[in-house]
C-alpha positions as CSV (number, residue, x, y, z in Angstrom):
1,M,53.6,-11.0,9.5
2,M,51.8,-14.3,9.4
3,I,50.4,-14.2,12.9
4,P,46.5,-14.8,12.8
5,V,44.0,-12.2,14.2
6,A,41.0,-13.5,16.1
7,I,38.2,-11.0,15.7
8,L,35.4,-11.1,18.4
9,A,32.2,-10.8,16.5
10,G,29.8,-13.0,18.5
11,G,27.9,-10.8,21.0
12,L,24.3,-9.6,20.9
13,A,25.3,-5.9,20.6
14,T,22.5,-4.9,23.1
15,R,23.5,-1.2,23.0
16,L,22.7,-1.1,19.2
17,Q,19.6,-3.3,19.4
18,S,17.4,-1.2,17.1
19,I,20.2,-1.5,14.5
20,T,21.5,-5.0,15.1
21,E,18.3,-7.0,15.7
22,H,18.7,-8.4,12.1
23,T,22.2,-7.2,11.2
24,P,25.4,-8.4,13.1
25,K,27.3,-5.5,14.5
26,V,30.4,-6.2,12.4
27,L,28.2,-5.7,9.3
28,V,26.6,-2.4,10.4
29,E,27.1,0.2,7.5
30,V,29.9,2.7,8.0
31,D,30.6,5.1,5.2
32,G,28.7,2.9,2.6
33,Q,30.3,-0.6,3.5
34,P,30.2,-3.0,6.5
35,F,32.3,-2.0,9.3
36,A,34.2,-5.3,9.1
37,T,35.4,-4.3,5.6
38,H,37.2,-1.3,7.2
39,Q,38.7,-3.5,9.7
40,I,39.9,-6.1,7.1
41,E,41.4,-3.4,4.9
42,L,43.3,-1.8,7.8
43,L,44.7,-5.2,8.9
44,K,45.7,-6.1,5.4
45,R,47.6,-2.8,5.2
46,Q,49.4,-3.8,8.3
47,G,50.4,-7.1,6.8
48,L,47.9,-9.4,8.5
49,T,46.4,-11.8,6.1
50,H,45.0,-14.5,8.2
51,L,41.8,-13.5,10.2
52,V,39.4,-15.7,12.2
53,F,36.0,-14.3,12.9
54,C,34.6,-15.6,16.1
55,V,31.0,-15.4,15.6
56,G,27.7,-16.2,17.4
57,H,24.6,-14.0,16.9
58,L,23.7,-14.1,13.3
59,G,27.1,-15.5,12.5
60,Q,26.0,-17.1,9.3
61,R,25.3,-13.7,8.0
62,V,28.8,-12.6,8.7
63,Q,30.2,-15.6,6.7
64,E,27.9,-15.1,3.8
65,S,28.9,-11.4,3.6
66,L,32.6,-11.6,3.9
67,G,33.4,-15.0,2.4
68,D,36.8,-16.6,2.5
69,G,38.6,-13.5,2.1
70,S,39.7,-14.0,-1.5
71,R,38.3,-10.6,-2.6
72,W,41.0,-9.0,-0.4
73,S,43.6,-11.7,-1.3
74,I,43.7,-12.9,2.4
75,Q,42.4,-15.9,4.3
76,I,39.3,-15.6,6.4
77,D,38.2,-18.5,8.6
78,Y,35.2,-18.6,11.0
79,S,34.6,-20.2,14.5
80,F,31.0,-20.4,15.6
81,D,29.9,-20.2,19.2
82,G,27.3,-22.9,18.7
83,E,24.0,-23.1,20.6
84,K,25.1,-20.9,23.5
85,L,27.2,-17.7,23.5
86,M,30.7,-18.4,24.8
87,G,31.7,-15.0,25.8
88,T,34.9,-13.3,24.5
89,G,37.3,-15.5,26.1
90,G,35.2,-18.7,25.5
91,A,34.9,-17.8,21.7
92,V,38.7,-17.5,21.4
93,R,39.1,-20.8,23.4
94,K,37.0,-22.5,20.8
95,A,38.8,-21.0,17.9
96,L,42.3,-22.3,19.0
97,P,42.6,-25.1,16.5
98,V,42.7,-22.4,13.6
99,L,44.6,-19.8,15.5
100,G,47.8,-21.8,16.4
101,E,50.3,-21.0,19.1
102,A,50.1,-17.1,19.3
103,F,47.6,-14.6,17.8
104,F,46.2,-11.2,18.0
105,V,42.8,-10.6,19.6
106,L,40.7,-7.8,18.3
107,Y,37.4,-6.6,19.3
108,G,34.9,-6.7,16.2
109,D,33.6,-3.3,17.0
110,A,37.0,-1.4,17.2
111,Y,39.0,0.5,14.6
112,L,42.6,0.7,15.8
113,Q,45.3,2.4,13.8
114,C,48.3,1.3,15.8
115,D,51.6,-0.3,14.9
116,Y,50.7,-4.0,14.9
117,N,54.2,-5.1,13.9
118,G,55.4,-3.1,16.7
119,V,53.0,-4.8,19.1
120,E,54.1,-8.3,17.8
121,M,57.8,-7.4,18.2
122,F,57.2,-6.2,21.8
123,F,55.3,-9.3,22.5
124,R,58.0,-11.7,21.3
125,Q,60.7,-9.6,23.2
126,S,58.6,-9.5,26.4
127,G,58.6,-13.1,27.2
128,K,55.1,-12.9,28.5
129,A,52.2,-14.9,27.8
130,G,50.3,-12.0,26.7
131,V,50.3,-8.3,25.7
132,M,47.4,-5.8,26.2
133,T,47.6,-2.7,24.2
134,V,46.7,0.4,26.5
135,F,45.8,4.0,25.7
136,R,46.0,7.0,28.0
137,N,42.3,7.7,27.9
138,A,41.7,9.6,31.2
139,N,38.0,8.8,30.9
140,Q,37.7,11.0,27.9
141,W,36.2,8.5,25.4
142,D,35.2,5.7,27.7
143,T,35.8,4.8,31.3
144,S,39.5,4.1,31.9
145,N,40.1,0.5,33.4
146,V,43.9,0.1,33.5
147,N,46.6,1.2,36.0
148,F,49.6,1.4,33.8
149,R,52.7,2.6,35.4
150,E,56.4,2.5,34.3
151,G,55.6,0.3,31.4
152,C,53.7,-2.3,33.6
153,I,50.0,-3.1,34.0
154,V,49.6,-2.9,37.7
155,S,45.8,-3.6,37.6
156,Y,43.0,-4.0,35.1
157,D,39.2,-4.1,35.9
158,K,36.5,-3.0,33.5
159,H,33.7,-3.5,36.1
160,H,35.3,-1.7,39.0
161,P,37.5,1.0,37.9
162,T,39.5,3.0,40.4
163,P,40.8,6.6,40.4
164,D,44.3,5.6,39.5
165,M,43.3,4.0,36.3
166,Q,44.2,6.6,33.6
167,H,44.6,4.1,30.8
168,I,42.1,2.0,28.9
169,D,42.2,-1.5,27.3
170,Y,42.6,-0.3,23.8
171,G,41.0,-3.3,22.3
172,L,43.9,-5.3,20.9
173,G,45.8,-8.1,22.6
174,L,48.4,-10.6,21.8
175,L,48.1,-14.0,23.6
176,R,49.7,-17.5,23.6
177,A,47.3,-20.3,23.2
178,S,48.7,-21.9,26.3
179,V,47.0,-19.3,28.5
180,F,43.8,-20.9,27.9
181,E,44.8,-24.5,29.1
182,N,43.3,-24.0,32.6
183,Y,39.9,-23.0,31.6
184,P,37.3,-25.4,30.7
185,L,36.3,-26.0,27.1
186,N,32.8,-25.2,25.8
187,E,31.9,-23.0,28.9
188,P,31.5,-19.3,28.7
189,L,34.5,-17.2,29.5
190,D,35.2,-13.5,29.6
191,L,38.4,-12.3,28.1
192,A,38.8,-9.8,30.8
193,T,39.1,-12.7,33.4
194,I,42.0,-14.1,31.3
195,Y,43.7,-10.7,31.4
196,Q,43.2,-10.3,35.1
197,D,44.6,-13.8,35.7
198,L,47.7,-12.9,33.7
199,V,48.2,-9.6,35.6
200,I,48.1,-11.6,38.8
201,R,50.7,-14.1,37.5
202,D,53.0,-11.2,36.0
203,Q,52.3,-12.6,32.5
204,L,50.6,-9.7,31.0
205,A,52.8,-6.9,29.3
206,G,51.5,-3.5,28.5
207,F,52.1,-1.8,25.1
208,E,51.2,1.9,25.2
209,V,49.8,3.4,21.9
210,S,49.2,7.1,21.2
211,Q,46.5,6.8,18.5
212,R,43.1,7.2,19.8
213,F,40.5,4.4,19.0
214,Y,37.3,4.4,17.1
215,E,34.3,2.0,18.0
216,I,30.9,1.2,17.0
217,G,29.9,-0.5,20.2
218,S,27.5,2.4,21.3
219,P,25.1,4.8,19.4
220,A,27.5,7.7,20.0
221,G,30.6,5.7,19.1
222,L,28.8,4.5,15.8
223,E,28.0,8.1,14.8
224,E,31.5,9.4,15.7
225,T,33.1,6.6,13.6
226,R,30.7,7.3,10.8
227,R,31.7,10.9,11.0
228,Y,35.5,10.1,11.0
229,F,35.2,7.9,7.8
230,A,33.0,10.5,5.9
231,A,35.8,13.1,6.6
232,Q,38.3,10.8,4.9
233,T,36.5,10.8,1.6
């Protein structure tokens, strides 16, 4: 697969502030190496060899640490927010020149062992402008925020979840660049807003995965992810 992956790595990581004050979240140590290294190795195993890190806070440190990807025999590019943080959607919007017509979007704090090739095939067959991967979470690891029924995303709201939401945004999407056309350039934008607008337009397909997610976005998640990798060695 030659489709690029936008990795969202520009946030302030406020929930890990004692750890990330001087270290970007994607460079936080997990099992002896930066978390981003685990992501890169996973993506390469899946055949994904063009990664674009969308960086903001301490972004230069990310570029200095990971380089151009040659040590993994892949290509890594960088898109910098600039003077103000652009939000998850705004960061992707700014990276469009290096992402092309369609691309995966992956949160920089998520380790997702799903079938990326299957997601891409589903996306191409769906005819939709985007795909969100969903996992039946039932509030077990985090707050469920998706009403996914009969293969369709009925509603999505990460700020105002409802009892009928038993699934969660898994942390991996696939989008066409055209979905960003109606949003202003160089203005902060939340990726959740884009997903919600696509739901309203019936342009967001849902791909259900069965493998649970690991994340380092919270202290508890970081410790659990560290335990998971330690158990693999």
